[in-house]
C-alpha positions, 0 to 999 in steps of 0.5 A: 500500500505504501508503494502503490495503489491500494483500497484497503487497510488493516491494523491492530492497535494496542493500548494500556490504561493507567490502571494496567488494563490492556485493550486491542482494537482491530481496524479494517477500512476500505475506500474504492479507488475508482470513486475518489469522493466515496467515504471511507468505510470499515469495522473496528473490533475492540477486545479487552478482558473487562467489558467496561474497558471495551465499552469505554474505548468504544464510546471514545471512538464513537464520539471521535467519529461524530466530530468529523462531518461528512462532505456533502456533494451536490449533483449538478 
């Protein structure tokens, strides 16, 4: 993807809270190469030993996604 054209990306992210709890986020996103105005779509799976940690991280991701407003394209 770094040296050519690619329409998808997958990443694993690790975080540790100040209380020592571990969390893993699996990220998978894609964007069609033939549609430059298409939105980026994908999935995020959060894994943690405690449900509270996973829910808290999910809430933070959800609120960050709401800050970004989608670009509105009007047809001529």
